[in-house]
N, C-alpha and C positions, 0 to 999 in steps of 0.2 A: 110825508112821501117815503117810498121804499128805501131810497138812497140814505135818507136820514136814519131810518131804522137800522140799516146795515151798519152805519157809522157808530150808532149807539151800541149795537150789540158787539162790534169789534170783529165779528166773523161773518163770512158769507157761505151759505151751504148750497150745493148744487143738487137739484132734484133729478131723479131718473129721466123725467120728461125733458130736461135741458140737454141731455146727451145727444149729439148729432151722429157721431161715428166712433167706434172703438178701434184702436190700433194696438197690436201686440208688440211689445218692446223687449228685446233680449238685453239683459243687463250688461252682457259683455260688449254690446255695441255702443253703450253710452260713453261719451267722451270724458276723459279725465280733465281736471281743472287746468292742467298744463298743456293740453292738446293744441290750443290756439297758438301758443308761443312756438310749439314744435313745428306747426304748419308754416309759420312765417320763416323759421330757420331753414326749412327744406326749400321753400320758394327762393330764398336768397342765396342758396348754395352756388358757388362759382368755383369750379376746379381749374380754371384756366391759369396759365402762368404769364400771359401777356394779352392785352386787349388793344387792337388797333382801331382807332376811332376816326380815321380820316374821311370815310365815306358818309354821304348824307342820304343814301338810298339803299335799297336791297342789294346784296352781293350776289352776283351770278357766276363768278369764276374765281378759283383759287389755284395757284400753282406754286410748288416748292422747288427751289433750285436743286439739281442733282449733285452739285459739287459744293455748295455752301449750305450747311445745315440750318442756318438762321435766316436765310434770304427767302422772302415770300413775295409773291405778286397777287394782287386782288383787283377785281373789276366789278362794276355794278351798274345799277339803273340810274345812277347820277351822271352817266356818261364819262366817268373817270376811271383811270387805272392808277394803282400805286405800287411801288416797290418799297418794302420796309423790312426791318430786321427784328426777329424775336429777341426780346431783352434789351433792345436799343430804342427806347421811346423817343429819343431825340433825332432819329434818322429815318427819313422817308423821302421818296422822290415821286412826284406826281407825273403820270404819263399823260401828257396833254395832246389833244388833237382829234379825238373821236367826237362825233356830233350826235351819237346815239349810244344806247347802252353798250358797255363793254361786256360781251357775252362769252368770250373764251380767251384763255391765256395758256401759254406753254413755253417752257425753257428748252433750248437746244440740248442735245444729249451731252455735249461737252460743257454745258453750263455757261457758255460765253454770251449767248444772245437770248432775248425774250421776244416772243411774238404776241401781239394782242389783236383780237378780232372783235368787230363791233357790228351792231345791227345797222350801221351806216354803210355796210358792204366793204369796209376797208380792213386790211391787215397791216399793222404797223410793226416795225422791227426796232428794238432798243438794245443797248448794252446793259450790263448788270448794275450800272450806276444810274440808270434811267435816262441816259442820253439818247435822243432820237437818231435813228440811222436812216430809215427810208420807209415809204409807203408802198404797199403792193396792191395794185388796183386790178379791176377786171370784173369781179362778180356783180351781177345785177340785182342782188338781194342781200339781206343780212347774213353775217357769218355765223354758222351754227357751231362749228368746232374747228380746232387747229391741232395739227400734229407735225412733229419734226421727223425727218429721216433719221434712223438710228445711227447712221455713220457719217452724216454730213449736214451742211447748212441748206437743206431743202425743206420747204414748208408745204404742207398739204392742208387745204381748208375746204369745208363743205358749206354750201350756200342755200339760201331760200329759193334761188333761181333754178334749182334742179341740177346744178353742176357742182363738180369739185375741181379745184385749181391747184396747180403745183408751180412754185417759184424757186428760183435761186435767191436765197436771202442775202447773199453777199453783194449781188449786183442788181437785184430787183427784177431780173428777167423772168417772164412767164415761160415755163418749160412745157406745160401741157394743160389742156382743159379736158376733163372727163365728162362727156355728155352721154346721156342715155336714160337716166332716171326720169320718171314722169311726175315727180313731186319733190318737196324739200329733201335735201340730203342731210339726214339727221345725225349720222354717225359715220366714222371711217377711221382708217389708220394704215400706216405702212406695216407690212409684215416685219418681224424682227430681223430677218436677213436682208431686208430692203429690196427684195426682188419682185414683190407683188404689192398691190394696194387692194383693200376691201372697203366698200362703202355701202351703207344701208340708207333706205329712204322711206318716206311716208307712203310710197307706192307699194309697200310690202315686199320689196325685192332686195336681195343682196347681190352686188356686182363685184366681180373680181377682175382687176385690171393689170395690164402690163404698164408699169410707170414710164418706160422709155417711149413706147409707141402710142400710148393712150388707148390701145385696143381693149375692148371688153372681152375677157377670156371666157368667163362663165356668168350667166344670169340665173340666180336661184329664186324660183317663184312657184306658186301653185302648190297643190297637195304634194307632200306632207308639210310644206313650209308655212310661214306666217300668213294669216288672213287679213291682218291690219298692219299699219305702219310700224317700222322698226324704230326703237328708241335708243338702243345701245349695242355695241359690239366690242369684242376683244379677240386677239389672235394669240395662239399658243406660242411659247418660247421657241419651239422648233419650226415655226412658220408653216405647220401642216394643217391646223384646224382653226376655224373661226366660230365663236359662239355669239349668238344674237338673241336679243330680247325684243318684245313687241308689246304694243297696246292690247293685243289679243290675249295677253297673259301666258304666252308660250315662250319656251326657250328651245332653240335648235342649234345643234353642232354640225358644221359643214366641213367636209374635206375640201381644202382650198385647191388641191391639184385636180380633183375630179368634178368639183361643184355639186357633189351629192350630199344629202342630209344623212348623217351617220347615227344621230341620237336626238331624242326629243323629250321634252318635259313640259308640264304646265303648272301654273301657280296652284297652290293647294286649296285656295278658297276663292269664291266669287264675291262681287259686291252685293249690297243689300237688294239691288234691283235685278240680280241674277246675271249681270254682265261680268266678263272676266276682269280681273284687276291687272293693270299695266305692270310689266317688268321694267324697272328703272335702271338697273345696273348689273353687269355681268363681268366675270373675269376667270382666267385660268390660274390655278395655284402655281407659284414659281418652281417649287421643288417636290410637288406631289401630283399624283394622277387624279386631280380633282378639278371640278369647275364650281364656281359659286355664283349665285344670282339672288337679287333682292327686288322687292316690288311693293306695290300698294296693298298687297294681301297681308302685309305686316310680318312677312317672313323672310329670313335669309335661309336659302337652301344650299347645303354643301353636297355636291353631286359626285358620285364615284364614276369616273370615266370608264374604268374597266368593266364594271358590272351594269352600267347605265341605270343606276338606281341611287336614291338619296341616302347619304350617310347620316346626315342630321338635318332637321328642320328647326331653325332657331327663331323663336317667337319674339316679336317686338310689340311695344304698346301701340305704335302707329306705323304708317308706311315707311319702307326703307328706300331712301333716295340715292344713296351713294355708298361705295365701299372702297377700301384700299388695303393692300397687304402691307404688313410691317416688315419691309425688306424682303428677304427670302425665307422668312420664318413660317411657322405654323399659325401665327396670329394674324387676325383680320379685324380691321376697324369698319364699323358701319355707321352711317349718318341717318338720322330718322326724323320724321315729321314732328316728333315730340320734342325736338330740340336737343336730343342727347346723342352722344357718341358712345358706342359700346365696343369693347374689345372681346373677341371670341377666340377660344382655343379650338381650332378646327380638327384637332385630333380627338377631342372629347366632346365637342359641340357645346361647351360651357361658356357662358358669359363670365369673364374674369374681372371685368372692370366696367364701370359706367361713369362717364364724365358729363357733368351738368354745367350750365352756364348760359347757353342760348335761350332766348325766350320764345323763339318761333322756329319753324321748320328749317332743317339744314338742307 
């Protein structure tokens, strides 16, 4: 038999007729013998200084105390919230009571209280030891986001039921219900001076409200504004401008006083099917005349407000899901679908640090 012949000869020769397909190989692309070990080391890299493992499901919300640098609150799809401290593995307080995912968390500006919002439609108030204070009721749908008044214990929350609600956190009294949106209220906030409220919705509108009367002062919609639902907003430190991002891949800056669009930009690339990539996060720089925004087009854009043009477009491996300024500095952190945190110098547009550890999207 041929097999026996091969064994006897000790060698097997391939005839030209046995060749199915030829592939050109660049020797530089061939892996070294140590490459497999290097790949394993890269995969196992973890730059974190603390890991909190109390949750059993995905995390949907994280908040850091403005007054205690190690105090953190987290909430997730396991219907649980936790207060815990960085570097204190033996200290954690579970925030019990929500019957659906904990979708949003926020500390009061003085750091004394924490609010948690859930898809059960409830907002709960806690002290910083995790002691339950009270439940704020009213919304007929899940809570999308929570914000505190910059100068007091007032809570603002947006709901799936097309409304936003404002309560006094100290006594639980509902102070106002902001009605007018035609779909889920996906984002909102108090202006830093506390005198106006901005809210954005799946109905592709931005509404500017008087917090005392509940009156809608301006409704921003139609050309040249967004054509699809809003996903995020931020208000400038001088309370004059709001920046909003949308599923339609566009970013608009609105004058809060006049309700007029003053600047616009779109994501740099579209998806493979030609549709725009959603903008996921927006912010104004604390000490520079810049705005920043990131989205599923895998870019962070640093936008020059004076010239209405991009200063830098910072590329990521995957979509940008969130961002945060490092204090009042020129440095910005971005969270990405590739599970990495990147630190950017916004003066130069350079990524100066990448932190690894997460295995899934941030």
